[in-house]
ROVOFI-325779 format. One record per residue: residue number from 1; residue in three letters; x, y, z of N, C-alpha, C, O, CB in turn. Coordinates in Angstrom, 1 decimal, padded with zeros to 4 digits. Glycine has a CB too. Example, Ala and Ser with C-alpha at 12.3 -4.5 7.8 and 13.67 -1.06 7.14 Angstrom:
<fibas>
FIBA  nr rest  neast nnorth    nup caeast canorth   caup  ceast cnorth    cup  oeast onorth    oup cbeast cbnorth   cbup
FIBA   1  Ala  013.2 -005.7  007.8  012.3  -004.5  007.8  013.2 -003.3  007.8  014.2 -003.3  008.5  011.3  -004.5  009.0
FIBA   2  Ser  012.8 -002.2  007.1  013.7  -001.1  007.1  012.9  000.0  007.9  013.4  001.1  008.0  014.1  -000.6  005.7
</fibas>
This chain:
<fibas>
FIBA  nr rest  neast nnorth    nup caeast canorth   caup  ceast cnorth    cup  oeast onorth    oup cbeast cbnorth   cbup
FIBA   1  Met  109.9  052.2  120.6  110.4   053.4  119.8  110.6  054.6  120.8  111.6  055.3  120.7  109.5   053.7  118.7
FIBA   2  Ser  109.7  054.8  121.7  109.8   055.9  122.6  111.0  055.8  123.5  111.6  056.8  123.9  108.5   056.1  123.3
FIBA   3  Glu  111.3  054.5  123.9  112.5   054.3  124.8  113.8  054.7  124.1  114.7  055.3  124.7  112.5   052.8  125.2
FIBA   4  Glu  113.9  054.4  122.8  115.1   054.8  122.1  115.3  056.3  122.0  116.4  056.8  122.2  115.0   054.2  120.6
FIBA   5  Ser  114.2  057.1  121.8  114.3   058.5  121.7  114.6  059.1  123.0  115.4  060.1  123.0  113.0   059.1  121.1
FIBA   6  Val  114.1  058.6  124.1  114.4   059.1  125.4  115.9  058.9  125.7  116.6  059.7  126.3  113.5   058.5  126.5
FIBA   7  Asp  116.4  057.7  125.4  117.8   057.3  125.7  118.8  058.2  124.9  119.9  058.4  125.3  118.0   055.9  125.4
FIBA   8  Ser  118.4  058.6  123.7  119.3   059.4  122.8  119.4  060.8  123.2  120.3  061.6  122.6  118.9   059.2  121.4
FIBA   9  Val  118.5  061.3  124.1  118.6   062.7  124.5  119.7  062.9  125.5  119.6  062.3  126.6  117.2   063.2  125.0
FIBA  10  Pro  120.7  063.8  125.3  121.7   064.0  126.3  121.2  064.8  127.5  120.3  065.6  127.3  122.9   064.8  125.6
FIBA  11  Pro  121.7  064.5  128.6  121.2   065.2  129.8  121.6  066.7  129.8  122.7  067.0  129.3  121.8   064.5  131.1
FIBA  12  Gln  120.8  067.5  130.3  121.1   069.0  130.3  122.2  069.2  131.3  122.2  068.7  132.4  119.9   069.8  130.6
FIBA  13  Gly  123.1  070.1  130.9  124.1   070.5  131.8  125.4  069.7  131.8  126.5  070.1  132.2  123.6   070.6  133.2
FIBA  14  Gly  125.3  068.4  131.4  126.4   067.6  131.3  127.0  067.4  132.7  126.3  067.2  133.7  127.5   068.1  130.4
FIBA  15  Ser  128.3  067.3  132.8  129.0   067.1  134.1  129.4  068.4  134.7  130.1  068.5  135.7  130.2   066.3  133.9
FIBA  16  Ala  128.9  069.5  134.2  129.3   070.9  134.7  128.6  071.3  135.9  128.9  072.3  136.5  129.1   071.9  133.6
FIBA  17  Gly  127.6  070.5  136.3  126.8   070.8  137.5  125.4  071.1  137.1  124.7  070.3  136.5  127.4   072.0  138.2
FIBA  18  Arg  124.9  072.2  137.6  123.4   072.5  137.4  123.2  072.8  135.9  124.1  073.4  135.2  123.0   073.7  138.2
FIBA  19  Pro  122.0  072.5  135.4  121.7   072.8  134.0  121.6  074.3  133.8  121.2  075.0  134.7  120.4   072.1  133.6
FIBA  20  Lys  121.9  074.7  132.6  121.8   076.1  132.2  120.4  076.5  132.0  119.6  075.7  131.5  122.6   076.4  130.9
FIBA  21  Gly  120.0  077.7  132.4  118.7   078.2  132.1  118.6  078.7  130.7  119.6  078.8  130.0  118.4   079.3  133.1
FIBA  22  Leu  117.4  078.8  130.3  117.1   079.3  128.9  117.7  080.6  128.6  118.2  080.9  127.6  115.6   079.3  128.7
FIBA  23  Leu  117.6  081.5  129.6  118.2   082.9  129.4  119.7  082.8  129.2  120.2  083.5  128.4  117.8   083.8  130.6
FIBA  24  Glu  120.3  082.0  130.0  121.8   081.8  129.9  122.2  081.2  128.6  123.2  081.7  127.9  122.3   081.0  131.1
FIBA  25  Gln  121.4  080.3  128.1  121.7   079.7  126.8  121.5  080.7  125.7  122.3  080.8  124.7  120.8   078.5  126.5
FIBA  26  Met  120.4  081.5  125.8  120.2   082.5  124.8  121.3  083.6  124.8  121.7  084.1  123.7  118.8   083.2  125.0
FIBA  27  Glu  121.8  084.0  125.9  122.8   085.0  126.0  124.1  084.4  125.3  124.8  085.2  124.6  123.1   085.3  127.5
FIBA  28  Glu  124.4  083.1  125.6  125.6   082.6  124.9  125.4  082.5  123.4  126.4  082.8  122.7  125.8   081.1  125.5
FIBA  29  Leu  124.2  082.1  123.0  124.0   082.1  121.5  124.1  083.5  120.9  124.6  083.6  119.8  122.6   081.5  121.2
FIBA  30  Met  123.5  084.5  121.6  123.6   085.8  121.1  125.0  086.3  121.0  125.4  087.0  120.1  122.7   086.8  121.9
FIBA  31  Ala  125.8  086.0  122.0  127.2   086.4  122.0  128.0  085.8  120.8  128.8  086.4  120.2  127.9   086.0  123.3
FIBA  32  Ala  127.7  084.5  120.6  128.3   083.8  119.5  127.9  084.4  118.1  128.7  084.6  117.2  128.0   082.3  119.5
FIBA  33  Leu  126.6  084.7  118.0  126.1   085.3  116.8  126.7  086.7  116.6  127.1  087.0  115.4  124.6   085.4  116.9
FIBA  34  Asn  126.8  087.4  117.6  127.4   088.8  117.5  128.9  088.7  117.1  129.3  089.4  116.2  127.4   089.5  118.9
FIBA  35  Ala  129.6  087.7  117.6  131.0   087.5  117.2  131.1  087.1  115.7  131.9  087.6  115.0  131.7   086.4  118.0
FIBA  36  Asp  130.2  086.2  115.3  130.2   085.8  113.9  129.8  087.0  112.9  130.5  087.2  111.9  129.2   084.7  113.6
FIBA  37  Leu  128.9  087.8  113.3  128.5   089.0  112.5  129.6  090.0  112.5  129.8  090.6  111.5  127.2   089.6  113.0
FIBA  38  Ser  130.3  090.2  113.6  131.4   091.1  113.6  132.5  090.6  112.7  133.1  091.4  111.9  132.0   091.2  115.0
FIBA  39  Ala  132.8  089.3  112.7  133.8   088.8  111.8  133.4  088.9  110.3  134.2  089.3  109.5  134.1   087.3  112.1
FIBA  40  Leu  132.1  088.7  110.0  131.6   088.9  108.7  131.7  090.3  108.2  132.1  090.6  107.1  130.2   088.4  108.6
FIBA  41  Asp  131.4  091.2  109.1  131.4   092.7  108.8  132.9  093.1  108.5  133.1  093.8  107.6  130.9   093.5  110.0
FIBA  42  Ala  133.8  092.6  109.3  135.2   092.9  109.1  135.7  092.3  107.7  136.4  093.0  107.0  136.1   092.3  110.2
FIBA  43  Asp  135.2  091.1  107.4  135.6   090.6  106.1  135.0  091.4  104.9  135.7  091.7  103.9  135.1   089.1  105.9
FIBA  44  Leu  133.8  091.9  105.1  133.2   092.7  104.0  133.8  094.1  104.0  134.0  094.6  102.9  131.7   092.9  104.3
FIBA  45  Gln  134.2  094.6  105.1  134.9   095.9  105.1  136.2  095.8  104.4  136.7  096.7  103.7  135.0   096.5  106.5
FIBA  46  Ser  137.0  094.7  104.7  138.3   094.6  104.1  138.2  094.4  102.6  139.2  094.7  101.9  139.1   093.4  104.8
FIBA  47  Ala  137.1  093.8  102.2  136.9   093.6  100.7  136.7  094.9  100.0  136.8  095.0  098.8  135.8   092.6  100.5
FIBA  48  Gly  136.3  095.9  100.8  136.1   097.2  100.1  134.8  097.3  099.5  133.8  097.4  100.3  137.2   097.5  099.1
FIBA  49  Gly  134.5  097.3  098.4  133.3   097.3  097.7  133.6  096.9  096.3  132.8  097.0  095.4  132.5   098.6  097.8
FIBA  50  Ser  134.9  096.6  096.1  135.4   096.3  094.8  134.6  095.2  094.1  134.4  095.2  092.9  136.9   096.0  094.8
FIBA  51  Arg  134.3  094.2  094.9  133.5   093.1  094.3  132.2  093.5  093.9  131.7  093.2  092.8  133.4   091.9  095.4
FIBA  52  Trp  131.5  094.3  094.7  130.2   094.8  094.3  130.2  095.8  093.1  129.4  095.7  092.2  129.5   095.5  095.5
FIBA  53  Ala  131.2  096.6  093.1  131.3   097.6  092.0  131.6  096.8  090.7  131.0  097.2  089.7  132.5   098.6  092.3
FIBA  54  Ser  132.5  095.9  090.7  132.7   095.1  089.4  131.5  094.3  089.0  131.3  094.1  087.8  133.9   094.2  089.6
FIBA  55  Ala  130.8  093.8  089.9  129.6   093.0  089.6  128.5  094.0  089.0  127.8  093.6  088.0  129.0   092.3  090.8
FIBA  56  Glu  128.4  095.2  089.5  127.4   096.1  089.0  127.8  096.6  087.6  127.0  096.7  086.7  127.2   097.3  089.9
FIBA  57  Glu  129.1  096.8  087.3  129.6   097.2  086.0  129.3  096.1  085.0  129.0  096.3  083.9  131.1   097.5  086.1
FIBA  58  Gly  129.5  094.8  085.4  129.2   093.7  084.5  127.8  093.6  084.1  127.5  093.2  083.0  129.7   092.4  085.2
FIBA  59  Glu  126.9  093.9  085.0  125.5   093.9  084.7  125.1  095.0  083.7  124.2  094.8  082.9  124.6   094.0  086.0
FIBA  60  Arg  125.7  096.2  083.9  125.4   097.3  083.0  125.9  097.2  081.6  125.3  097.5  080.6  126.0   098.6  083.7
FIBA  61  Gly  127.2  096.6  081.6  127.8   096.5  080.3  127.5  095.3  079.5  128.0  095.1  078.4  129.3   096.6  080.4
</fibas>
């Protein structure tokens, strides 16, 4: 069983050369997260607040 799990782990770095360090991986993940949050923020800004206002009115009435 342990041989199967070792074989299924992909090698770090792939064919790109040296493996990436933890800091470099974290920086890439943070950049991707930042881009996703920026896109979400833009979507929410373009929606205005009309969705939230209508939902609040529905709860009151």
